[in-house]
C-alpha angles and dihedrals in degrees: 000000000000104000093195089063101043126125094218119141119274095203136032114300136182118236132201105253090213091060095049095049094040098096099048100021089225118090091205094053091046090050090049090052094047093049091050088052092047087054088053093050093044090055093046094051092044094053091046091050095052091047093052092045092050088058091067097035120127119199120206131160095224116098090191095065117069118172124197108227107205093201092056089048092052093047091049092049093050090054091047091056092053116105113263118270091247091053089050089048095050093046089051089049092052093047089050092241094128115091114218137162137189112242091198090064093059093052092053094052 
C-alpha cells in the first residue's frame, strides 16, 4: 500500500470495536496484528526518510558553519504531515489489506 496516498485519519479517531475485532473475533489479537503492522510501516517510513535526507546532505568539517538546506526542510515537513503509522495500520486493517494467519491452526491440521 502506498502510505503517501492513504486516507488514514490525521488526528485521533474513535473506531467501532466490533469492526476492529471482526476479522479475528478477538480484540487483543487484532490489536497485536495492527501494532506489528504499525511497526513495519514506521520502519519503512524511517528508512525512506533517511535515504531522502542523505541525498541533500552536505558534509563539512566546520562546526561553525551550519547551512539550512531548503530541500531537506521540505522533505521533513512532508513526512511530518503524513498520518501516523498506527493510523495507517488501522486503516489497512479495516480495509482488509493486512495479511495475517493463526499459527495454531497450522499445528492442529
